[in-house]
PyMOL commands that place a pseudoatom at each C-alpha (Angstrom):
pseudoatom trace, name=CA, resn=MET, resi=1, chain=A, elem=C, hetatm=0, pos=[148.938, 116.634, 88.173]
pseudoatom trace, name=CA, resn=THR, resi=2, chain=A, elem=C, hetatm=0, pos=[149.552, 114.057, 85.487]
pseudoatom trace, name=CA, resn=GLU, resi=3, chain=A, elem=C, hetatm=0, pos=[148.061, 114.027, 82.013]
pseudoatom trace, name=CA, resn=ASN, resi=4, chain=A, elem=C, hetatm=0, pos=[145.630, 111.211, 82.901]
pseudoatom trace, name=CA, resn=GLU, resi=5, chain=A, elem=C, hetatm=0, pos=[144.296, 113.135, 85.903]
pseudoatom trace, name=CA, resn=GLU, resi=6, chain=A, elem=C, hetatm=0, pos=[143.724, 116.193, 83.746]
pseudoatom trace, name=CA, resn=ASN, resi=7, chain=A, elem=C, hetatm=0, pos=[141.744, 114.151, 81.204]
pseudoatom trace, name=CA, resn=GLU, resi=8, chain=A, elem=C, hetatm=0, pos=[139.621, 112.583, 83.972]
pseudoatom trace, name=CA, resn=ASN, resi=9, chain=A, elem=C, hetatm=0, pos=[138.481, 116.021, 85.201]
pseudoatom trace, name=CA, resn=VAL, resi=10, chain=A, elem=C, hetatm=0, pos=[137.221, 117.201, 81.819]
pseudoatom trace, name=CA, resn=SER, resi=11, chain=A, elem=C, hetatm=0, pos=[133.609, 118.285, 81.750]
pseudoatom trace, name=CA, resn=GLY, resi=12, chain=A, elem=C, hetatm=0, pos=[131.227, 119.004, 78.921]
pseudoatom trace, name=CA, resn=ILE, resi=13, chain=A, elem=C, hetatm=0, pos=[131.164, 117.132, 75.632]
pseudoatom trace, name=CA, resn=TYR, resi=14, chain=A, elem=C, hetatm=0, pos=[134.505, 115.455, 76.358]
pseudoatom trace, name=CA, resn=SER, resi=15, chain=A, elem=C, hetatm=0, pos=[133.312, 113.785, 79.554]
pseudoatom trace, name=CA, resn=LYS, resi=16, chain=A, elem=C, hetatm=0, pos=[132.917, 110.031, 79.495]
pseudoatom trace, name=CA, resn=PHE, resi=17, chain=A, elem=C, hetatm=0, pos=[129.139, 110.241, 80.091]
pseudoatom trace, name=CA, resn=TRP, resi=18, chain=A, elem=C, hetatm=0, pos=[128.518, 112.535, 77.121]
pseudoatom trace, name=CA, resn=ARG, resi=19, chain=A, elem=C, hetatm=0, pos=[130.820, 110.557, 74.825]
pseudoatom trace, name=CA, resn=ILE, resi=20, chain=A, elem=C, hetatm=0, pos=[128.932, 107.336, 75.565]
pseudoatom trace, name=CA, resn=THR, resi=21, chain=A, elem=C, hetatm=0, pos=[125.546, 109.051, 75.285]
pseudoatom trace, name=CA, resn=LEU, resi=22, chain=A, elem=C, hetatm=0, pos=[126.363, 110.652, 71.932]
pseudoatom trace, name=CA, resn=VAL, resi=23, chain=A, elem=C, hetatm=0, pos=[127.717, 107.404, 70.493]
pseudoatom trace, name=CA, resn=ILE, resi=24, chain=A, elem=C, hetatm=0, pos=[124.591, 105.507, 71.561]
pseudoatom trace, name=CA, resn=LEU, resi=25, chain=A, elem=C, hetatm=0, pos=[122.355, 108.223, 70.094]
pseudoatom trace, name=CA, resn=ALA, resi=26, chain=A, elem=C, hetatm=0, pos=[124.257, 108.161, 66.798]
pseudoatom trace, name=CA, resn=MET, resi=27, chain=A, elem=C, hetatm=0, pos=[124.015, 104.355, 66.617]
pseudoatom trace, name=CA, resn=LEU, resi=28, chain=A, elem=C, hetatm=0, pos=[120.284, 104.462, 67.319]
pseudoatom trace, name=CA, resn=LEU, resi=29, chain=A, elem=C, hetatm=0, pos=[119.786, 106.987, 64.533]
pseudoatom trace, name=CA, resn=ILE, resi=30, chain=A, elem=C, hetatm=0, pos=[121.874, 104.932, 62.114]
pseudoatom trace, name=CA, resn=PHE, resi=31, chain=A, elem=C, hetatm=0, pos=[120.328, 101.538, 62.795]
pseudoatom trace, name=CA, resn=ILE, resi=32, chain=A, elem=C, hetatm=0, pos=[116.811, 102.164, 64.117]
pseudoatom trace, name=CA, resn=GLY, resi=33, chain=A, elem=C, hetatm=0, pos=[116.065, 105.218, 61.971]
pseudoatom trace, name=CA, resn=PRO, resi=34, chain=A, elem=C, hetatm=0, pos=[115.848, 103.523, 58.567]
pseudoatom trace, name=CA, resn=THR, resi=35, chain=A, elem=C, hetatm=0, pos=[114.402, 100.228, 59.851]
pseudoatom trace, name=CA, resn=TYR, resi=36, chain=A, elem=C, hetatm=0, pos=[111.899, 100.557, 62.669]
pseudoatom trace, name=CA, resn=VAL, resi=37, chain=A, elem=C, hetatm=0, pos=[110.735, 104.140, 62.127]
pseudoatom trace, name=CA, resn=PRO, resi=38, chain=A, elem=C, hetatm=0, pos=[109.341, 103.501, 58.605]
pseudoatom trace, name=CA, resn=TYR, resi=39, chain=A, elem=C, hetatm=0, pos=[107.728, 100.282, 59.819]
pseudoatom trace, name=CA, resn=ILE, resi=40, chain=A, elem=C, hetatm=0, pos=[106.010, 102.098, 62.700]
pseudoatom trace, name=CA, resn=MET, resi=41, chain=A, elem=C, hetatm=0, pos=[104.967, 104.964, 60.441]
pseudoatom trace, name=CA, resn=VAL, resi=42, chain=A, elem=C, hetatm=0, pos=[103.427, 102.676, 57.805]
pseudoatom trace, name=CA, resn=HIS, resi=43, chain=A, elem=C, hetatm=0, pos=[101.827, 99.943, 59.896]
pseudoatom trace, name=CA, resn=ILE, resi=44, chain=A, elem=C, hetatm=0, pos=[100.862, 101.717, 63.115]
pseudoatom trace, name=CA, resn=LEU, resi=45, chain=A, elem=C, hetatm=0, pos=[100.456, 105.379, 62.187]
pseudoatom trace, name=CA, resn=LYS, resi=46, chain=A, elem=C, hetatm=0, pos=[99.141, 104.607, 58.653]
pseudoatom trace, name=CA, resn=ILE, resi=47, chain=A, elem=C, hetatm=0, pos=[101.377, 107.200, 56.989]
pseudoatom trace, name=CA, resn=HIS, resi=48, chain=A, elem=C, hetatm=0, pos=[102.206, 106.899, 53.288]
pseudoatom trace, name=CA, resn=TYR, resi=49, chain=A, elem=C, hetatm=0, pos=[105.091, 104.558, 52.452]
pseudoatom trace, name=CA, resn=PHE, resi=50, chain=A, elem=C, hetatm=0, pos=[107.295, 107.104, 50.655]
pseudoatom trace, name=CA, resn=VAL, resi=51, chain=A, elem=C, hetatm=0, pos=[106.957, 109.630, 53.490]
pseudoatom trace, name=CA, resn=SER, resi=52, chain=A, elem=C, hetatm=0, pos=[108.066, 107.002, 55.986]
pseudoatom trace, name=CA, resn=ILE, resi=53, chain=A, elem=C, hetatm=0, pos=[111.040, 105.999, 53.821]
pseudoatom trace, name=CA, resn=GLY, resi=54, chain=A, elem=C, hetatm=0, pos=[112.000, 109.679, 53.552]
pseudoatom trace, name=CA, resn=ALA, resi=55, chain=A, elem=C, hetatm=0, pos=[111.834, 110.052, 57.339]
pseudoatom trace, name=CA, resn=GLY, resi=56, chain=A, elem=C, hetatm=0, pos=[114.016, 106.965, 57.764]
pseudoatom trace, name=CA, resn=LEU, resi=57, chain=A, elem=C, hetatm=0, pos=[116.527, 108.318, 55.267]
pseudoatom trace, name=CA, resn=ILE, resi=58, chain=A, elem=C, hetatm=0, pos=[116.673, 111.654, 57.089]
pseudoatom trace, name=CA, resn=LEU, resi=59, chain=A, elem=C, hetatm=0, pos=[117.284, 109.886, 60.413]
pseudoatom trace, name=CA, resn=PHE, resi=60, chain=A, elem=C, hetatm=0, pos=[120.038, 107.804, 58.815]
pseudoatom trace, name=CA, resn=ILE, resi=61, chain=A, elem=C, hetatm=0, pos=[121.723, 110.918, 57.415]
pseudoatom trace, name=CA, resn=LEU, resi=62, chain=A, elem=C, hetatm=0, pos=[121.493, 112.632, 60.824]
pseudoatom trace, name=CA, resn=GLY, resi=63, chain=A, elem=C, hetatm=0, pos=[123.072, 109.586, 62.455]
pseudoatom trace, name=CA, resn=MET, resi=64, chain=A, elem=C, hetatm=0, pos=[125.913, 109.471, 59.948]
pseudoatom trace, name=CA, resn=ALA, resi=65, chain=A, elem=C, hetatm=0, pos=[126.505, 113.221, 60.320]
pseudoatom trace, name=CA, resn=SER, resi=66, chain=A, elem=C, hetatm=0, pos=[126.623, 112.942, 64.101]
pseudoatom trace, name=CA, resn=MET, resi=67, chain=A, elem=C, hetatm=0, pos=[129.039, 110.000, 63.849]
pseudoatom trace, name=CA, resn=LEU, resi=68, chain=A, elem=C, hetatm=0, pos=[131.253, 112.035, 61.519]
pseudoatom trace, name=CA, resn=PHE, resi=69, chain=A, elem=C, hetatm=0, pos=[131.126, 114.903, 64.014]
pseudoatom trace, name=CA, resn=LEU, resi=70, chain=A, elem=C, hetatm=0, pos=[132.186, 112.589, 66.839]
pseudoatom trace, name=CA, resn=ILE, resi=71, chain=A, elem=C, hetatm=0, pos=[135.055, 111.200, 64.796]
pseudoatom trace, name=CA, resn=ARG, resi=72, chain=A, elem=C, hetatm=0, pos=[136.293, 114.651, 63.747]
pseudoatom trace, name=CA, resn=LYS, resi=73, chain=A, elem=C, hetatm=0, pos=[136.199, 115.939, 67.330]
pseudoatom trace, name=CA, resn=LYS, resi=74, chain=A, elem=C, hetatm=0, pos=[138.278, 112.888, 68.289]
pseudoatom trace, name=CA, resn=LEU, resi=75, chain=A, elem=C, hetatm=0, pos=[135.597, 111.646, 70.686]
pseudoatom trace, name=CA, resn=ILE, resi=76, chain=A, elem=C, hetatm=0, pos=[135.726, 108.313, 68.863]
pseudoatom trace, name=CA, resn=THR, resi=77, chain=A, elem=C, hetatm=0, pos=[138.903, 106.766, 67.577]
pseudoatom trace, name=CA, resn=ILE, resi=78, chain=A, elem=C, hetatm=0, pos=[138.820, 104.317, 64.714]
for i in range(1, 78): cmd.bond("trace and resi %d" % i, "trace and resi %d" % (i + 1))
show_as sticks, trace
zoom trace
């Protein structure tokens, strides 16, 4: 069995499906979290502005932390 065949049979977090899913989730948290979530919270849900900005900031931090996790686990190469 060659090295490429061994990498193709990997399951779990290192599978191609999970790598793509985790990258998309991290990107959504980074870009949609601080933009659309506060807008929806203020204009549709009528929540206070500073609470919505705090929620957006928390989502952004979670997205950056998950991206850092993916980079450190070598699931994403720069």
